[in-house]
LODO-577624 format. One record per residue: residue in three letters; x, z, y of N, C-alpha, C, O in turn. Coordinates in nm, 2 decimals. Layout:
! residues N
{code=ALA&n.x=X&n.z=Z&n.y=Y&ca.x=X&ca.z=Z&ca.y=Y&c.x=X&c.z=Z&c.y=Y&o.x=X&o.z=Z&o.y=Y}
...
! end
This chain:
! residues 115
{code=UNK&n.x=0.08&n.z=0.00&n.y=-0.12&ca.x=0.00&ca.z=0.00&ca.y=0.00&c.x=0.09&c.z=0.00&c.y=0.13&o.x=0.05&o.z=-0.07&o.y=0.22}
{code=UNK&n.x=0.20&n.z=0.08&n.y=0.13&ca.x=0.28&ca.z=0.08&ca.y=0.24&c.x=0.35&c.z=-0.05&c.y=0.27&o.x=0.38&o.z=-0.09&o.y=0.38}
{code=UNK&n.x=0.38&n.z=-0.13&n.y=0.16&ca.x=0.44&ca.z=-0.26&ca.y=0.17&c.x=0.34&c.z=-0.35&c.y=0.25&o.x=0.39&o.z=-0.43&o.y=0.33}
{code=UNK&n.x=0.21&n.z=-0.35&n.y=0.22&ca.x=0.12&ca.z=-0.43&ca.y=0.29&c.x=0.11&c.z=-0.40&c.y=0.43&o.x=0.10&o.z=-0.49&o.y=0.52}
{code=UNK&n.x=0.11&n.z=-0.27&n.y=0.47&ca.x=0.10&ca.z=-0.23&ca.y=0.61&c.x=0.23&c.z=-0.27&c.y=0.68&o.x=0.22&o.z=-0.32&o.y=0.79}
{code=UNK&n.x=0.34&n.z=-0.26&n.y=0.62&ca.x=0.47&ca.z=-0.30&ca.y=0.68&c.x=0.47&c.z=-0.45&c.y=0.70&o.x=0.51&o.z=-0.50&o.y=0.81}
{code=UNK&n.x=0.42&n.z=-0.53&n.y=0.60&ca.x=0.41&ca.z=-0.68&ca.y=0.62&c.x=0.32&c.z=-0.72&c.y=0.73&o.x=0.34&o.z=-0.81&o.y=0.81}
{code=UNK&n.x=0.21&n.z=-0.64&n.y=0.74&ca.x=0.11&ca.z=-0.67&ca.y=0.84&c.x=0.17&c.z=-0.64&c.y=0.98&o.x=0.15&o.z=-0.72&o.y=1.08}
{code=UNK&n.x=0.24&n.z=-0.53&n.y=0.99&ca.x=0.30&ca.z=-0.50&ca.y=1.12&c.x=0.41&c.z=-0.60&c.y=1.16&o.x=0.42&o.z=-0.63&o.y=1.28}
{code=UNK&n.x=0.48&n.z=-0.65&n.y=1.07&ca.x=0.58&ca.z=-0.75&ca.y=1.09&c.x=0.52&c.z=-0.88&c.y=1.14&o.x=0.56&o.z=-0.94&o.y=1.24}
{code=UNK&n.x=0.41&n.z=-0.91&n.y=1.08&ca.x=0.33&ca.z=-1.03&ca.y=1.11&c.x=0.28&c.z=-1.02&c.y=1.26&o.x=0.28&o.z=-1.11&o.y=1.33}
{code=UNK&n.x=0.22&n.z=-0.90&n.y=1.29&ca.x=0.17&ca.z=-0.88&ca.y=1.43&c.x=0.29&c.z=-0.89&c.y=1.53&o.x=0.27&o.z=-0.95&o.y=1.64}
{code=UNK&n.x=0.40&n.z=-0.84&n.y=1.49&ca.x=0.52&ca.z=-0.84&ca.y=1.58&c.x=0.56&c.z=-0.99&c.y=1.61&o.x=0.60&o.z=-1.02&o.y=1.72}
{code=UNK&n.x=0.56&n.z=-1.07&n.y=1.50&ca.x=0.60&ca.z=-1.21&ca.y=1.52&c.x=0.50&c.z=-1.29&c.y=1.60&o.x=0.54&o.z=-1.37&o.y=1.68}
{code=UNK&n.x=0.38&n.z=-1.26&n.y=1.58&ca.x=0.27&ca.z=-1.33&ca.y=1.65&c.x=0.28&c.z=-1.29&c.y=1.80&o.x=0.26&o.z=-1.37&o.y=1.89}
{code=UNK&n.x=0.30&n.z=-1.16&n.y=1.83&ca.x=0.31&ca.z=-1.11&ca.y=1.96&c.x=0.43&c.z=-1.18&c.y=2.03&o.x=0.42&o.z=-1.21&o.y=2.15}
{code=UNK&n.x=0.54&n.z=-1.19&n.y=1.96&ca.x=0.66&ca.z=-1.26&ca.y=2.02&c.x=0.63&c.z=-1.41&c.y=2.05&o.x=0.69&o.z=-1.46&o.y=2.14}
{code=UNK&n.x=0.56&n.z=-1.47&n.y=1.96&ca.x=0.53&ca.z=-1.61&ca.y=1.98&c.x=0.44&c.z=-1.64&c.y=2.10&o.x=0.45&o.z=-1.75&o.y=2.16}
{code=UNK&n.x=0.37&n.z=-1.54&n.y=2.15&ca.x=0.29&ca.z=-1.56&ca.y=2.27&c.x=0.35&c.z=-1.51&c.y=2.39&o.x=0.28&o.z=-1.48&o.y=2.49}
{code=UNK&n.x=0.48&n.z=-1.49&n.y=2.39&ca.x=0.56&ca.z=-1.45&ca.y=2.51&c.x=0.55&c.z=-1.55&c.y=2.62&o.x=0.52&o.z=-1.67&o.y=2.59}
{code=UNK&n.x=0.58&n.z=-1.51&n.y=2.74&ca.x=0.58&ca.z=-1.60&ca.y=2.85&c.x=0.70&c.z=-1.69&c.y=2.85&o.x=0.81&o.z=-1.64&o.y=2.82}
{code=UNK&n.x=0.69&n.z=-1.82&n.y=2.88&ca.x=0.80&ca.z=-1.91&ca.y=2.88&c.x=0.86&c.z=-1.90&c.y=3.02&o.x=0.79&o.z=-1.91&o.y=3.12}
{code=UNK&n.x=0.99&n.z=-1.89&n.y=3.02&ca.x=1.07&ca.z=-1.88&ca.y=3.15&c.x=1.16&c.z=-2.00&c.y=3.16&o.x=1.23&o.z=-2.03&o.y=3.07}
{code=UNK&n.x=1.16&n.z=-2.06&n.y=3.28&ca.x=1.25&ca.z=-2.17&ca.y=3.31&c.x=1.38&c.z=-2.12&c.y=3.34&o.x=1.40&o.z=-2.04&o.y=3.44}
{code=UNK&n.x=1.49&n.z=-2.15&n.y=3.27&ca.x=1.62&ca.z=-2.10&ca.y=3.29&c.x=1.70&c.z=-2.20&c.y=3.38&o.x=1.77&o.z=-2.16&o.y=3.47}
{code=UNK&n.x=1.69&n.z=-2.33&n.y=3.34&ca.x=1.76&ca.z=-2.43&ca.y=3.42&c.x=1.66&c.z=-2.53&c.y=3.47&o.x=1.57&o.z=-2.58&o.y=3.40}
{code=UNK&n.x=1.67&n.z=-2.56&n.y=3.60&ca.x=1.59&ca.z=-2.65&ca.y=3.67&c.x=1.67&c.z=-2.78&c.y=3.69&o.x=1.78&o.z=-2.78&o.y=3.73}
{code=UNK&n.x=1.60&n.z=-2.89&n.y=3.67&ca.x=1.66&ca.z=-3.02&ca.y=3.70&c.x=1.58&c.z=-3.10&c.y=3.80&o.x=1.46&o.z=-3.11&o.y=3.78}
{code=UNK&n.x=1.64&n.z=-3.14&n.y=3.91&ca.x=1.57&ca.z=-3.20&ca.y=4.02&c.x=1.63&c.z=-3.33&c.y=4.06&o.x=1.75&o.z=-3.34&o.y=4.08}
{code=UNK&n.x=1.55&n.z=-3.44&n.y=4.07&ca.x=1.59&ca.z=-3.57&ca.y=4.11&c.x=1.59&c.z=-3.57&c.y=4.27&o.x=1.48&o.z=-3.54&o.y=4.32}
{code=UNK&n.x=1.70&n.z=-3.59&n.y=4.33&ca.x=1.71&ca.z=-3.58&ca.y=4.47&c.x=1.77&c.z=-3.71&c.y=4.53&o.x=1.85&o.z=-3.77&o.y=4.47}
{code=UNK&n.x=1.71&n.z=-3.75&n.y=4.65&ca.x=1.77&ca.z=-3.86&ca.y=4.72&c.x=1.91&c.z=-3.82&c.y=4.77&o.x=1.92&o.z=-3.71&o.y=4.82}
{code=UNK&n.x=2.01&n.z=-3.91&n.y=4.77&ca.x=2.14&ca.z=-3.88&ca.y=4.81&c.x=2.14&c.z=-3.84&c.y=4.96&o.x=2.22&o.z=-3.77&o.y=5.01}
{code=UNK&n.x=2.05&n.z=-3.90&n.y=5.04&ca.x=2.04&ca.z=-3.87&ca.y=5.18&c.x=2.00&c.z=-3.72&c.y=5.20&o.x=2.01&o.z=-3.67&o.y=5.31}
{code=UNK&n.x=1.95&n.z=-3.65&n.y=5.10&ca.x=1.90&ca.z=-3.52&ca.y=5.11&c.x=2.00&c.z=-3.42&c.y=5.06&o.x=1.97&o.z=-3.30&o.y=5.03}
{code=UNK&n.x=2.13&n.z=-3.46&n.y=5.04&ca.x=2.23&ca.z=-3.38&ca.y=4.98&c.x=2.35&c.z=-3.35&c.y=5.08&o.x=2.39&o.z=-3.44&o.y=5.15}
{code=UNK&n.x=2.40&n.z=-3.23&n.y=5.08&ca.x=2.52&ca.z=-3.20&ca.y=5.15&c.x=2.62&c.z=-3.15&c.y=5.06&o.x=2.60&o.z=-3.04&o.y=4.99}
{code=UNK&n.x=2.73&n.z=-3.22&n.y=5.04&ca.x=2.83&ca.z=-3.19&ca.y=4.94&c.x=2.95&c.z=-3.11&c.y=5.01&o.x=2.99&o.z=-3.15&o.y=5.12}
{code=UNK&n.x=2.99&n.z=-3.00&n.y=4.95&ca.x=3.09&ca.z=-2.92&ca.y=5.01&c.x=3.23&c.z=-2.98&c.y=5.00&o.x=3.25&o.z=-3.08&o.y=4.93}
{code=UNK&n.x=3.33&n.z=-2.93&n.y=5.06&ca.x=3.47&ca.z=-2.98&ca.y=5.06&c.x=3.54&c.z=-2.93&c.y=4.94&o.x=3.65&o.z=-2.99&o.y=4.90}
{code=UNK&n.x=3.50&n.z=-2.83&n.y=4.87&ca.x=3.57&ca.z=-2.77&ca.y=4.76&c.x=3.48&c.z=-2.75&c.y=4.64&o.x=3.36&o.z=-2.74&o.y=4.66}
{code=UNK&n.x=3.54&n.z=-2.74&n.y=4.52&ca.x=3.46&ca.z=-2.73&ca.y=4.40&c.x=3.40&c.z=-2.59&c.y=4.39&o.x=3.32&o.z=-2.56&o.y=4.30}
{code=UNK&n.x=3.44&n.z=-2.49&n.y=4.47&ca.x=3.39&ca.z=-2.36&ca.y=4.47&c.x=3.29&c.z=-2.33&c.y=4.59&o.x=3.27&o.z=-2.22&o.y=4.62}
{code=UNK&n.x=3.24&n.z=-2.44&n.y=4.65&ca.x=3.15&ca.z=-2.42&ca.y=4.76&c.x=3.01&c.z=-2.42&c.y=4.72&o.x=2.97&o.z=-2.40&o.y=4.61}
{code=UNK&n.x=2.92&n.z=-2.44&n.y=4.82&ca.x=2.78&ca.z=-2.45&ca.y=4.80&c.x=2.73&c.z=-2.58&c.y=4.84&o.x=2.76&o.z=-2.64&o.y=4.95}
{code=UNK&n.x=2.66&n.z=-2.64&n.y=4.75&ca.x=2.59&ca.z=-2.77&ca.y=4.77&c.x=2.45&c.z=-2.75&c.y=4.81&o.x=2.38&o.z=-2.67&o.y=4.75}
{code=UNK&n.x=2.41&n.z=-2.81&n.y=4.92&ca.x=2.27&ca.z=-2.80&ca.y=4.97&c.x=2.19&c.z=-2.93&c.y=4.95&o.x=2.25&o.z=-3.04&o.y=4.97}
{code=UNK&n.x=2.07&n.z=-2.92&n.y=4.91&ca.x=1.98&ca.z=-3.03&ca.y=4.89&c.x=1.84&c.z=-3.00&c.y=4.91&o.x=1.80&o.z=-2.88&o.y=4.90}
{code=UNK&n.x=1.76&n.z=-3.10&n.y=4.95&ca.x=1.61&ca.z=-3.08&ca.y=4.96&c.x=1.56&c.z=-3.13&c.y=4.82&o.x=1.59&o.z=-3.24&o.y=4.78}
{code=UNK&n.x=1.48&n.z=-3.05&n.y=4.76&ca.x=1.43&ca.z=-3.08&ca.y=4.62&c.x=1.32&c.z=-3.18&c.y=4.62&o.x=1.21&o.z=-3.16&o.y=4.57}
{code=UNK&n.x=1.35&n.z=-3.30&n.y=4.66&ca.x=1.26&ca.z=-3.41&ca.y=4.66&c.x=1.33&c.z=-3.54&c.y=4.65&o.x=1.45&o.z=-3.55&o.y=4.69}
{code=UNK&n.x=1.27&n.z=-3.65&n.y=4.61&ca.x=1.33&ca.z=-3.78&ca.y=4.59&c.x=1.34&c.z=-3.86&c.y=4.71&o.x=1.44&o.z=-3.94&o.y=4.73}
{code=UNK&n.x=1.25&n.z=-3.85&n.y=4.81&ca.x=1.25&ca.z=-3.93&ca.y=4.93&c.x=1.25&c.z=-3.84&c.y=5.05&o.x=1.30&o.z=-3.72&o.y=5.04}
{code=UNK&n.x=1.21&n.z=-3.89&n.y=5.16&ca.x=1.20&ca.z=-3.81&ca.y=5.28&c.x=1.09&c.z=-3.70&c.y=5.26&o.x=0.99&o.z=-3.73&o.y=5.20}
{code=UNK&n.x=1.12&n.z=-3.58&n.y=5.30&ca.x=1.02&ca.z=-3.47&ca.y=5.28&c.x=1.05&c.z=-3.36&c.y=5.38&o.x=1.15&o.z=-3.35&o.y=5.45}
{code=UNK&n.x=0.96&n.z=-3.27&n.y=5.38&ca.x=0.97&ca.z=-3.15&ca.y=5.47&c.x=1.01&c.z=-3.02&c.y=5.40&o.x=1.00&o.z=-2.91&o.y=5.45}
{code=UNK&n.x=1.05&n.z=-3.04&n.y=5.27&ca.x=1.09&ca.z=-2.92&ca.y=5.19&c.x=1.22&c.z=-2.86&c.y=5.25&o.x=1.30&o.z=-2.92&o.y=5.32}
{code=UNK&n.x=1.23&n.z=-2.73&n.y=5.23&ca.x=1.35&ca.z=-2.66&ca.y=5.28&c.x=1.46&c.z=-2.68&c.y=5.19&o.x=1.45&o.z=-2.72&o.y=5.07}
{code=UNK&n.x=1.58&n.z=-2.67&n.y=5.24&ca.x=1.71&ca.z=-2.69&ca.y=5.17&c.x=1.72&c.z=-2.58&c.y=5.06&o.x=1.69&o.z=-2.47&o.y=5.09}
{code=UNK&n.x=1.77&n.z=-2.62&n.y=4.95&ca.x=1.81&ca.z=-2.53&ca.y=4.84&c.x=1.96&c.z=-2.53&c.y=4.83&o.x=2.02&o.z=-2.63&o.y=4.83}
{code=UNK&n.x=2.02&n.z=-2.41&n.y=4.83&ca.x=2.17&ca.z=-2.40&ca.y=4.82&c.x=2.21&c.z=-2.35&c.y=4.68&o.x=2.16&o.z=-2.25&o.y=4.63}
{code=UNK&n.x=2.29&n.z=-2.43&n.y=4.61&ca.x=2.34&ca.z=-2.39&ca.y=4.48&c.x=2.49&c.z=-2.38&c.y=4.48&o.x=2.56&o.z=-2.45&o.y=4.56}
{code=UNK&n.x=2.54&n.z=-2.29&n.y=4.41&ca.x=2.68&ca.z=-2.26&ca.y=4.40&c.x=2.75&c.z=-2.35&c.y=4.30&o.x=2.71&o.z=-2.37&o.y=4.19}
{code=UNK&n.x=2.86&n.z=-2.42&n.y=4.34&ca.x=2.94&ca.z=-2.50&ca.y=4.25&c.x=3.05&c.z=-2.41&c.y=4.20&o.x=3.11&o.z=-2.33&o.y=4.27}
{code=UNK&n.x=3.08&n.z=-2.42&n.y=4.07&ca.x=3.19&ca.z=-2.34&ca.y=4.00&c.x=3.28&c.z=-2.44&c.y=3.92&o.x=3.24&o.z=-2.56&o.y=3.91}
{code=UNK&n.x=3.39&n.z=-2.39&n.y=3.87&ca.x=3.47&ca.z=-2.47&ca.y=3.79&c.x=3.40&c.z=-2.52&c.y=3.66&o.x=3.44&o.z=-2.62&o.y=3.60}
{code=UNK&n.x=3.29&n.z=-2.45&n.y=3.62&ca.x=3.21&ca.z=-2.49&ca.y=3.51&c.x=3.11&c.z=-2.60&c.y=3.54&o.x=3.05&o.z=-2.66&o.y=3.44}
{code=UNK&n.x=3.09&n.z=-2.63&n.y=3.66&ca.x=2.99&ca.z=-2.74&ca.y=3.70&c.x=3.05&c.z=-2.87&c.y=3.65&o.x=3.16&o.z=-2.90&o.y=3.67}
{code=UNK&n.x=2.96&n.z=-2.95&n.y=3.59&ca.x=3.00&ca.z=-3.08&ca.y=3.54&c.x=2.95&c.z=-3.19&c.y=3.64&o.x=2.84&o.z=-3.18&o.y=3.69}
{code=UNK&n.x=3.03&n.z=-3.29&n.y=3.66&ca.x=3.00&ca.z=-3.40&ca.y=3.75&c.x=3.00&c.z=-3.53&c.y=3.68&o.x=3.08&o.z=-3.56&o.y=3.59}
{code=UNK&n.x=2.90&n.z=-3.62&n.y=3.72&ca.x=2.89&ca.z=-3.75&ca.y=3.65&c.x=2.86&c.z=-3.85&c.y=3.76&o.x=2.79&o.z=-3.82&o.y=3.86}
{code=UNK&n.x=2.92&n.z=-3.97&n.y=3.75&ca.x=2.88&ca.z=-4.08&ca.y=3.83&c.x=2.84&c.z=-4.20&c.y=3.74&o.x=2.91&o.z=-4.24&o.y=3.66}
{code=UNK&n.x=2.71&n.z=-4.24&n.y=3.75&ca.x=2.65&ca.z=-4.33&ca.y=3.66&c.x=2.67&c.z=-4.29&c.y=3.52&o.x=2.70&o.z=-4.37&o.y=3.43}
{code=UNK&n.x=2.65&n.z=-4.16&n.y=3.49&ca.x=2.65&ca.z=-4.10&ca.y=3.36&c.x=2.79&c.z=-4.10&c.y=3.30&o.x=2.80&o.z=-4.08&o.y=3.18}
{code=UNK&n.x=2.90&n.z=-4.12&n.y=3.38&ca.x=3.03&ca.z=-4.11&ca.y=3.33&c.x=3.09&c.z=-3.98&c.y=3.39&o.x=3.08&o.z=-3.96&o.y=3.51}
{code=UNK&n.x=3.16&n.z=-3.90&n.y=3.31&ca.x=3.21&ca.z=-3.77&ca.y=3.36&c.x=3.33&c.z=-3.80&c.y=3.45&o.x=3.41&o.z=-3.88&o.y=3.43}
{code=UNK&n.x=3.33&n.z=-3.72&n.y=3.56&ca.x=3.44&ca.z=-3.73&ca.y=3.66&c.x=3.47&c.z=-3.58&c.y=3.71&o.x=3.39&o.z=-3.49&o.y=3.68}
{code=UNK&n.x=3.58&n.z=-3.56&n.y=3.77&ca.x=3.61&ca.z=-3.43&ca.y=3.83&c.x=3.55&c.z=-3.42&c.y=3.97&o.x=3.48&o.z=-3.52&o.y=4.01}
{code=UNK&n.x=3.56&n.z=-3.31&n.y=4.03&ca.x=3.49&ca.z=-3.29&ca.y=4.16&c.x=3.54&c.z=-3.39&c.y=4.26&o.x=3.46&o.z=-3.44&o.y=4.34}
{code=UNK&n.x=3.67&n.z=-3.41&n.y=4.27&ca.x=3.73&ca.z=-3.51&ca.y=4.37&c.x=3.67&c.z=-3.65&c.y=4.35&o.x=3.64&o.z=-3.72&o.y=4.44}
{code=UNK&n.x=3.66&n.z=-3.69&n.y=4.22&ca.x=3.60&ca.z=-3.82&ca.y=4.19&c.x=3.46&c.z=-3.83&c.y=4.23&o.x=3.41&o.z=-3.93&o.y=4.28}
{code=UNK&n.x=3.39&n.z=-3.72&n.y=4.20&ca.x=3.24&ca.z=-3.71&ca.y=4.24&c.x=3.23&c.z=-3.72&c.y=4.39&o.x=3.15&o.z=-3.80&o.y=4.44}
{code=UNK&n.x=3.31&n.z=-3.64&n.y=4.46&ca.x=3.30&ca.z=-3.64&ca.y=4.61&c.x=3.33&c.z=-3.78&c.y=4.67&o.x=3.27&o.z=-3.82&o.y=4.76}
{code=UNK&n.x=3.44&n.z=-3.84&n.y=4.61&ca.x=3.47&ca.z=-3.98&ca.y=4.66&c.x=3.36&c.z=-4.08&c.y=4.64&o.x=3.33&o.z=-4.16&o.y=4.72}
{code=UNK&n.x=3.31&n.z=-4.07&n.y=4.52&ca.x=3.20&ca.z=-4.16&ca.y=4.48&c.x=3.08&c.z=-4.14&c.y=4.57&o.x=3.01&o.z=-4.23&o.y=4.61}
{code=UNK&n.x=3.05&n.z=-4.01&n.y=4.60&ca.x=2.93&ca.z=-3.98&ca.y=4.69&c.x=2.95&c.z=-4.03&c.y=4.83&o.x=2.86&o.z=-4.09&o.y=4.88}
{code=UNK&n.x=3.07&n.z=-4.02&n.y=4.89&ca.x=3.09&ca.z=-4.06&ca.y=5.02&c.x=3.12&c.z=-4.21&c.y=5.04&o.x=3.10&o.z=-4.27&o.y=5.14}
{code=UNK&n.x=3.17&n.z=-4.27&n.y=4.93&ca.x=3.21&ca.z=-4.42&ca.y=4.94&c.x=3.09&c.z=-4.51&c.y=4.90&o.x=3.11&o.z=-4.63&o.y=4.92}
{code=UNK&n.x=2.99&n.z=-4.46&n.y=4.85&ca.x=2.88&ca.z=-4.55&ca.y=4.81&c.x=2.77&c.z=-4.56&c.y=4.92&o.x=2.76&o.z=-4.47&o.y=5.00}
{code=UNK&n.x=2.71&n.z=-4.67&n.y=4.92&ca.x=2.60&ca.z=-4.69&ca.y=5.02&c.x=2.48&c.z=-4.60&c.y=4.98&o.x=2.46&o.z=-4.57&o.y=4.86}
{code=UNK&n.x=2.40&n.z=-4.58&n.y=5.07&ca.x=2.28&ca.z=-4.49&ca.y=5.04&c.x=2.15&c.z=-4.58&c.y=5.07&o.x=2.10&o.z=-4.58&o.y=5.18}
{code=UNK&n.x=2.11&n.z=-4.64&n.y=4.96&ca.x=1.98&ca.z=-4.72&ca.y=4.96&c.x=1.87&c.z=-4.64&c.y=4.92&o.x=1.88&o.z=-4.52&o.y=4.89}
{code=UNK&n.x=1.75&n.z=-4.70&n.y=4.90&ca.x=1.63&ca.z=-4.63&ca.y=4.86&c.x=1.64&c.z=-4.59&c.y=4.71&o.x=1.57&o.z=-4.51&o.y=4.67}
{code=UNK&n.x=1.72&n.z=-4.66&n.y=4.63&ca.x=1.73&ca.z=-4.64&ca.y=4.49&c.x=1.84&c.z=-4.54&c.y=4.45&o.x=1.86&o.z=-4.51&o.y=4.33}
{code=UNK&n.x=1.92&n.z=-4.49&n.y=4.55&ca.x=2.03&ca.z=-4.40&ca.y=4.52&c.x=1.97&c.z=-4.26&c.y=4.50&o.x=1.89&o.z=-4.21&o.y=4.58}
{code=UNK&n.x=2.01&n.z=-4.19&n.y=4.39&ca.x=1.96&ca.z=-4.06&ca.y=4.36&c.x=2.07&c.z=-3.98&c.y=4.30&o.x=2.18&o.z=-4.03&o.y=4.26}
{code=UNK&n.x=2.04&n.z=-3.85&n.y=4.29&ca.x=2.13&ca.z=-3.76&ca.y=4.21&c.x=2.04&c.z=-3.67&c.y=4.13&o.x=1.93&o.z=-3.63&o.y=4.18}
{code=UNK&n.x=2.08&n.z=-3.63&n.y=4.02&ca.x=2.00&ca.z=-3.54&ca.y=3.93&c.x=2.08&c.z=-3.41&c.y=3.93&o.x=2.19&o.z=-3.40&o.y=3.88}
{code=UNK&n.x=2.03&n.z=-3.31&n.y=4.00&ca.x=2.09&ca.z=-3.18&ca.y=4.01&c.x=2.03&c.z=-3.08&c.y=3.91&o.x=1.91&o.z=-3.06&o.y=3.92}
{code=UNK&n.x=2.11&n.z=-3.02&n.y=3.82&ca.x=2.07&ca.z=-2.92&ca.y=3.73&c.x=2.13&c.z=-2.79&c.y=3.77&o.x=2.25&o.z=-2.78&o.y=3.79}
{code=UNK&n.x=2.05&n.z=-2.68&n.y=3.78&ca.x=2.10&ca.z=-2.56&ca.y=3.82&c.x=2.03&c.z=-2.44&c.y=3.75&o.x=1.91&o.z=-2.46&o.y=3.72}
{code=UNK&n.x=2.10&n.z=-2.33&n.y=3.73&ca.x=2.03&ca.z=-2.21&ca.y=3.68&c.x=1.95&c.z=-2.15&c.y=3.79&o.x=2.00&o.z=-2.12&o.y=3.90}
{code=UNK&n.x=1.83&n.z=-2.12&n.y=3.76&ca.x=1.74&ca.z=-2.07&ca.y=3.87&c.x=1.77&c.z=-1.93&c.y=3.91&o.x=1.76&o.z=-1.90&o.y=4.03}
{code=UNK&n.x=1.80&n.z=-1.84&n.y=3.82&ca.x=1.83&ca.z=-1.70&ca.y=3.85&c.x=1.95&c.z=-1.69&c.y=3.94&o.x=1.95&o.z=-1.61&o.y=4.03}
{code=UNK&n.x=2.06&n.z=-1.76&n.y=3.91&ca.x=2.18&ca.z=-1.74&ca.y=3.98&c.x=2.21&c.z=-1.85&c.y=4.09&o.x=2.30&o.z=-1.84&o.y=4.16}
{code=UNK&n.x=2.12&n.z=-1.95&n.y=4.09&ca.x=2.14&ca.z=-2.07&ca.y=4.18&c.x=2.28&c.z=-2.12&c.y=4.16&o.x=2.35&o.z=-2.15&o.y=4.26}
{code=UNK&n.x=2.32&n.z=-2.14&n.y=4.04&ca.x=2.45&ca.z=-2.20&ca.y=4.01&c.x=2.43&c.z=-2.34&c.y=3.95&o.x=2.36&o.z=-2.35&o.y=3.85}
{code=UNK&n.x=2.50&n.z=-2.44&n.y=4.00&ca.x=2.48&ca.z=-2.57&ca.y=3.95&c.x=2.55&c.z=-2.59&c.y=3.82&o.x=2.66&o.z=-2.54&o.y=3.80}
{code=UNK&n.x=2.48&n.z=-2.64&n.y=3.72&ca.x=2.54&ca.z=-2.67&ca.y=3.59&c.x=2.59&c.z=-2.81&c.y=3.58&o.x=2.69&o.z=-2.84&o.y=3.52}
{code=UNK&n.x=2.52&n.z=-2.91&n.y=3.65&ca.x=2.57&ca.z=-3.05&ca.y=3.65&c.x=2.50&c.z=-3.12&c.y=3.77&o.x=2.39&o.z=-3.09&o.y=3.81}
{code=UNK&n.x=2.58&n.z=-3.22&n.y=3.81&ca.x=2.53&ca.z=-3.31&ca.y=3.91&c.x=2.56&c.z=-3.45&c.y=3.87&o.x=2.67&o.z=-3.49&o.y=3.84}
{code=UNK&n.x=2.46&n.z=-3.54&n.y=3.86&ca.x=2.47&ca.z=-3.68&ca.y=3.81&c.x=2.43&c.z=-3.77&c.y=3.92&o.x=2.31&o.z=-3.78&o.y=3.96}
{code=UNK&n.x=2.53&n.z=-3.85&n.y=3.98&ca.x=2.49&ca.z=-3.95&ca.y=4.08&c.x=2.46&c.z=-4.08&c.y=4.00&o.x=2.53&o.z=-4.12&o.y=3.91}
{code=UNK&n.x=2.35&n.z=-4.14&n.y=4.04&ca.x=2.31&ca.z=-4.26&ca.y=3.98&c.x=2.27&c.z=-4.36&c.y=4.09&o.x=2.26&o.z=-4.33&o.y=4.21}
{code=UNK&n.x=2.24&n.z=-4.48&n.y=4.04&ca.x=2.19&ca.z=-4.58&ca.y=4.14&c.x=2.09&c.z=-4.67&c.y=4.07&o.x=2.03&o.z=-4.76&o.y=4.13}
! end
């Protein structure tokens, strides 16, 4: 009898865990390049408006760290290559960046420039 009660309690615990609230840990935002401010160093803060075109949204500041990964057209580059590609490319209506960052710490995990 105790084994049945124990199994029932375990089942209730698993079901309760399954109905937990889902929390977003990493946010990924597609941003127009014209809405991004790139810092001068890899340990700075990058600011962007979380929208693809012109918008009235407030800027979001995310911290860049040595662990932040950078991509240009889905090819990995270092921070200096990323910065050079960002400033040397034209900014048309199709230019975007995909910024992924941890919501709790506002730390950028990756930035991907595309066109």
